[in-house]
C-alpha positions, 0 to 999 in steps of 0.5 A: 465465262471460261477462256476458250481452249488454246488450239492444240495444233502446233506449227513448227519446223520440221526436223529429219525424223518428220520426214516419213510423216510429211511424205505420208500427209502429202500422199494422202492429201494429193490422192484425196484432192487431185484424184484425176492427177497422175503422180509421176513418181511412186510412193517410195520415190516421194518418201525418198524425196521428202527424206533426202531433199525437202526436209533437210534442204527446204524451209519445211513446216509441219502442223502437229496435233496431239495424238495424231502427229504430223497433220499438215505441211508447208514448204517455203522456197524464198517467195515461193509457197512451194507446198501446203498439204493437210491430211484430209481429215484435218481440213476445215479446221483453220490449219491451212489459214495459219500456214498462209498467215505464217508464210506471209510473215516469213515472206512479207514482200510477197509470195507466189505459188502454183496450183493445178487448174483442176484444184478449184478448192485451192483456188478459192482458198488461195483467193480468199487469202488475197492471192490473185491468179496471174498466169495459166499454162498447159502443163507441158513444163510440170512433171504431171503434165497437168495445166496449172495456175500461178498465183501471187500475193503482194502486200 
């Protein structure tokens, strides 16, 4: 029987040249997953933030697919899983699962994250990976002013 093909999607640390592609994945993913959530920043401000802050100063990872380039991103900040976004056309292929496994490997003592209350698919995803909802807010403390939920994972 032939060996199964290796997954062509590579997870690697982001470099400065990835910032534009990372921001574009974020923008496409946010728009598709959260159409009712108002973004407080313009597309250009988001691109500047990824170029000037996220990629150079945070532990930023990308999922890169042959012929497609960057199709996902994950940002870790200590025990915080700060961001995990996939290009909408690349969802359901196990990339998010691989990012969470990597996050757990990088932060073996535990992880915490926030997601919006309206993002039910994210709730199911994180709960499937052992995260537990531990707090909810009315959104008054986030830029979007959108109610959110904090999830924790402890080994």
